[in-house]
N, C-alpha and C positions, 0 to 999 in steps of 0.2 A: 115365428117365434114363440114361446109362451113361457111364462115366470109363472111359477105356481110359490105363493107364498104362504110357507105355512103355517099352522094357526098360532104356535109360540110365535114366528115371526110378525104376524099379524096384532098380536096382542101388543107385542113393541112399538110397533107404529102407529097404532088406534090415538091415541093420546096428541100425536102430531098431526092428524087428521082432520082437516075441518072442511066445512063445504065449499070452500071455494081451495085447497090445497089442491097443489101437485106432484107429483112422486116422480124424481126421475134416479135412476142409475147412472152413476157418472165414473164413467172411466177417467180417474183421478191422475192426468200425464199433463197438466201444466196447459193446458189450452182450455182456452175460454174463459169470460168475465169470473164465473165462480170458482177455477183453480189457481190458488197462488203458488202452486208448485208441483212439478211432475215427481214422479217417485224414481228416483236414481239409482236403480237396483234393476237385478232380473224379474222383479215381483210384479206380478200384475195386480193393480191396487185399485178397489174399486171404493164408492161411497155411496149412500143414499141423502140424496138432496131433497129436501122442502122448501115447495117454493110458493108464493101466491099467485094467483091466476094473472095477476098483473105484472108480475115480474117477468123479465126477458128470459127464455127462453129459447130463442134461435139457434144457439150451439146445439141442442138437442132436438133434431131433426128427424127422428125415429121413433114411432110407438111401439111397444111390446104389448101385448094383451096380459093381462094377469090373473089371479086369481083376486084382486083389488082395483081393476079396474086396470086404465090405461098405464103406463110409466113410460117417460122418455126416456132415450137415449141418445148419444151420437152417433151418426151413422154408421162410423166405419169401426165404433167399438162392439157391433155384432163380429168381427172377424175371431172374438175371444170368447163369445158364446156358443153353446151348441143349440138347437131346436128346443130339447125341454129344459128350462134350469130352474133351479131352486133356491130360494132365499129362505135359511131356515134359522136356528138359535142353535148354539155349542153350550148343550147343558151343563159343563163343567162351567165352563166361563161364563155363560148368559150375555154372548154376542153372537151378531147376525153372522151368518156365512154362505156365499155363493158357492153352487155347487150344481153340478149336471152328473149324469151318469157315468159320464169320463172320470171323473171326481173333484177335490177341492178346487174352484179357481181360487178363490179368497177366501181366508179363515178369522177378517176380523174386518165387516163392512160397517164401519161408523153412521149412525143417522147425525145429518148436520140440518139444522131447521135454518133457513135464510130469510124465511118470512120476514124479519125484523131489520132485516140489514138491505138497503136498497142503494 
């Protein structure tokens, strides 16, 4: 699997990325240390988590190659992902979107910086 991060999405992510930052594409399903609650609807909800290298990421046991390096995911979340995924920016709303050739998977992917939270 490959996650293409568009140039516009990279611009949004760059302020969060430091030498030791870890990017996670999190299926927000209520499972894991960093998930406060799951989505109680029929929608599939993803978010970008930014962690420090020393923070626990044991819930994210699979890596995807991306145009910005490794991106961690929960292994079972790959059932929602196609072989080629794209993280892009909705030009009108200026929010991140997650899509594939099959269509839009999530039209609002927030960035959550958890580096200061331990």
